[in-house]
C-alpha positions in Angstrom: -184.8 -160.5 -214.4 -188.2 -161.6 -215.8 -190.9 -162.3 -213.4 -192.6 -165.6 -213.7 -196.2 -165.1 -214.5 -198.5 -166.6 -212.0 -201.2 -168.9 -213.2 -204.6 -167.8 -212.0 -207.2 -170.3 -210.8 -210.8 -170.2 -209.8 -211.3 -172.1 -206.6 -214.8 -173.6 -206.0 -215.5 -174.9 -202.5 -218.5 -177.3 -201.8 -219.5 -177.4 -198.2 -221.9 -180.2 -197.2 -224.7 -179.6 -194.6 -223.5 -182.7 -192.9 -220.7 -182.1 -190.4 -219.4 -185.6 -191.1 -218.7 -184.9 -194.7 -215.6 -182.8 -195.2 -215.8 -179.8 -197.7 -214.6 -180.4 -201.2 -212.8 -177.9 -203.4 -212.2 -177.7 -207.1 -209.8 -175.5 -208.9 -210.2 -174.4 -212.5 -207.8 -172.3 -214.5 -209.3 -169.1 -215.9 -208.1 -170.0 -219.3 -209.9 -173.3 -219.1 -213.0 -171.5 -217.9 -212.9 -169.1 -220.7 -212.5 -171.9 -223.2 -215.6 -173.7 -221.7 -217.6 -170.5 -221.9 -216.6 -170.1 -225.6 -217.5 -173.7 -226.3 -220.9 -173.3 -224.6 -221.5 -170.1 -226.6 -220.6 -172.0 -229.8 -222.9 -174.8 -228.8 -225.9 -172.6 -228.0 -225.3 -170.6 -231.2 -225.3 -173.8 -233.2 -228.5 -174.9 -231.5 -230.2 -171.6 -232.3 -228.9 -171.6 -235.9 -230.2 -175.2 -236.2 -233.6 -174.2 -234.9 -233.8 -171.3 -237.3 -232.6 -173.4 -240.3 -235.1 -176.2 -239.4 -237.9 -173.6 -239.2 -237.0 -172.2 -242.6 -236.8 -175.7 -244.1 -240.2 -176.6 -242.5 -241.7 -173.4 -243.8 -240.3 -174.1 -247.3 -241.8 -177.6 -247.1 -245.2 -176.3 -246.1 -245.1 -173.7 -248.9 -244.1 -176.5 -251.4 -247.0 -178.6 -250.1 -249.4 -175.7 -250.5 -248.1 -175.1 -254.1 -248.6 -178.8 -254.9 -252.2 -178.6 -253.6 -252.9 -175.5 -255.7 -251.3 -177.2 -258.7 -253.5 -180.3 -258.2 -256.6 -178.1 -257.9 -255.6 -176.2 -261.1 -255.2 -179.6 -262.9 -258.6 -180.7 -261.7 -260.2 -177.5 -262.9 -258.4 -177.8 -266.2 -259.6 -181.4 -266.5 -263.2 -180.3 -265.8 -262.8 -177.5 -268.3 -261.6 -179.9 -270.9 -264.6 -182.2 -270.2 -267.0 -179.3 -270.4 -265.4 -178.2 -273.7 -265.8 -181.7 -275.1 -269.5 -181.8 -274.1 -270.0 -178.3 -275.7 -268.4 -179.5 -278.9 -270.7 -182.6 -278.9 -273.7 -180.3 -278.2 -272.7 -177.9 -281.0 -272.4 -180.8 -283.5 -275.8 -182.2 -282.5 -277.3 -178.8 -282.7 -276.1 -178.5 -286.3 -277.7 -181.9 -287.0 -281.0 -180.7 -285.5 -280.8 -177.4 -287.4 -280.2 -179.1 -290.7 -282.9 -181.7 -290.1 -285.5 -179.0 -289.3 -284.4 -176.6 -292.0 -287.4 -175.6 -294.0 -289.9 -176.6 -291.3 -289.1 -174.0 -288.8 -287.5 -170.6 -289.0 -284.3 -170.1 -287.1 -283.4 -166.7 -285.8 -279.6 -166.0 -285.8 -278.5 -164.9 -282.4 -275.3 -163.3 -281.0 -272.8 -165.3 -279.0 -274.3 -164.1 -275.8 -277.8 -165.3 -276.9 -276.7 -168.6 -278.6 -278.4 -171.8 -277.5 -276.7 -173.2 -274.4 -273.6 -170.9 -274.3 -270.7 -171.9 -272.1 -271.7 -169.5 -269.2 -275.2 -171.1 -269.0 -273.8 -174.6 -268.6 -271.2 -173.5 -266.1 -273.8 -171.6 -264.1 -276.3 -174.5 -264.1 -274.1 -177.6 -263.9 -274.2 -177.4 -260.1 -278.0 -177.6 -260.3 -277.9 -180.9 -262.2 -277.4 -184.0 -260.1 -275.0 -186.7 -261.5 -277.5 -189.2 -260.2 -280.5 -187.9 -262.3 -278.9 -186.5 -265.4 -279.1 -189.8 -267.3 -282.5 -190.2 -269.0 -283.9 -193.2 -267.1 -287.5 -192.0 -266.3 -290.3 -192.7 -268.8 -291.7 -189.3 -270.0 -295.3 -190.8 -270.1 -297.0 -194.0 -269.2 -298.7 -195.8 -272.1 -298.2 -198.6 -274.6 -295.6 -198.6 -277.3 -297.2 -198.6 -280.8 -293.9 -198.5 -282.7 -290.5 -199.7 -281.6 -287.1 -198.3 -282.1 -285.2 -198.9 -285.3 -281.7 -197.5 -285.9 -282.7 -196.8 -289.5 -286.0 -195.0 -290.2 -287.4 -194.7 -286.7 -284.7 -193.6 -284.1 -287.1 -193.6 -281.2 -290.3 -195.1 -279.8 -293.9 -194.0 -280.1 -295.8 -194.1 -276.7 -299.6 -193.9 -277.1 -301.5 -192.1 -274.3 -304.5 -189.8 -274.0 -304.1 -186.3 -275.5 -303.1 -183.8 -272.9 -301.2 -186.3 -270.8 -298.3 -184.5 -269.0 -294.9 -185.2 -270.5 -292.1 -185.4 -268.0 -288.4 -184.8 -268.4 -286.5 -188.1 -268.5 -283.6 -186.7 -266.7 -282.1 -183.4 -265.4 -281.0 -181.2 -268.3 -281.3 -177.9 -270.2 -283.7 -177.2 -273.0 -281.8 -176.6 -276.3 -284.9 -176.5 -278.6 -288.5 -175.6 -278.0 -290.6 -174.9 -281.0 -292.8 -176.0 -283.8 -292.0 -177.9 -287.0 -294.1 -178.8 -289.9 -293.3 -182.5 -289.8 -293.2 -183.2 -286.0 -295.4 -180.4 -284.6 -294.3 -179.1 -281.3 -290.9 -180.4 -280.4 -288.8 -180.2 -277.2 -285.1 -181.2 -277.1 -283.1 -181.5 -273.9 -279.4 -181.7 -273.3 -278.2 -183.8 -270.4 -274.6 -183.5 -269.1 -272.7 -186.7 -270.1 -273.4 -186.5 -273.8 -277.1 -187.4 -273.7 -279.9 -185.8 -275.7 -283.6 -186.5 -275.4 -286.3 -185.5 -278.0 -290.0 -185.1 -277.4 -292.1 -184.8 -280.6 -295.8 -184.2 -281.6 -296.6 -182.3 -278.4 -299.9 -180.5 -278.0 -298.1 -177.7 -276.1 -294.5 -177.1 -274.9 -294.2 -175.8 -271.4 -290.4 -175.6 -271.0 -288.6 -172.8 -272.8 -285.2 -172.7 -274.4 -282.2 -172.5 -272.0 -284.5 -173.5 -269.1 -283.0 -176.0 -266.5 -285.4 -178.8 -265.8 -285.3 -181.6 -263.2 -286.1 -185.3 -263.8 -289.8 -185.7 -263.6 -290.7 -182.0 -264.3 -293.7 -181.6 -266.6 -292.2 -180.0 -269.8 -295.1 -180.5 -272.3 -298.5 -182.0 -272.9 -298.8 -185.1 -275.2 -300.5 -184.3 -278.5 -301.1 -185.1 -282.1 -299.3 -182.2 -283.8 -297.3 -182.4 -287.0 -298.0 -183.9 -290.4 -296.3 -187.2 -289.6 -298.5 -187.9 -286.6 -301.6 -190.2 -287.1 -302.9 -190.0 -283.5 -302.2 -188.8 -280.0 -298.8 -190.2 -279.0 -295.3 -189.1 -277.9 -292.3 -189.8 -280.2 -289.4 -190.1 -277.8 -285.7 -190.4 -278.7 -282.5 -190.8 -276.7 -279.1 -189.9 -278.2 -275.6 -190.5 -276.7 -272.6 -188.8 -278.1 -274.4 -188.1 -281.4 -275.7 -191.6 -281.9 -279.3 -192.8 -281.4 -280.0 -195.3 -278.6 -282.9 -197.7 -278.0 -285.0 -196.0 -275.2 -286.1 -199.5 -274.1 -282.5 -200.0 -272.7 -282.9 -196.9 -270.5 -286.6 -196.6 -269.5 -287.3 -199.2 -266.8 -290.8 -197.8 -265.9 -292.0 -197.3 -269.5 -295.3 -199.1 -269.2 -297.3 -200.8 -266.5 -298.2 -203.9 -268.6 -296.3 -203.6 -271.8 
């Protein structure tokens, strides 16, 4: 004869502190209890797995965000590099114009790439010294009266008459790209201003700023004079160029003269 297997139960008895409430009992099969334990284990394992998966997804999202930020920074740096390269190309082109126009009046000394006028590393090292608010040539280099106005053909600047020895100030923040003497215009200073601007100061009695020097708007860079064969009296011939084209300084200099 086969013995009938007895079903095992777990009896749980709840006894109340109150004597008026009779005790209550519950009976759970051990198989059901084991099933509940297994289900609870699966539930907690799923919760833990979900937390781990969520943390991994969150970490991946954070890393993606960081990579996007780094990519954005690299794009901004590349954009600035392209802008800088464009300004360097403009500067090189203008330098060749200056060189060809002064050929025969002044002797140029060939220099290596490290010594060339305004090489890339000089601009990169000094751009942070030049304010975007003062790099545009808006300040009059001297105070006086204008004896000859701007003409796009024949006279690409203005002549400002003032006593000889008057300090000549930089019209804006910039870097000196030429400081020397020419037969036609005497002592000449040329400044490069980030943004594609070039300013020229001709017929000086003496140049104070030297090549590759960073100057601030208002710095004294020369003394007004009467040098050069084309000068007929003490004055400053002042020019402003933008992207290789001459501009009328009257459109920039708001404080040119006191009563002009």
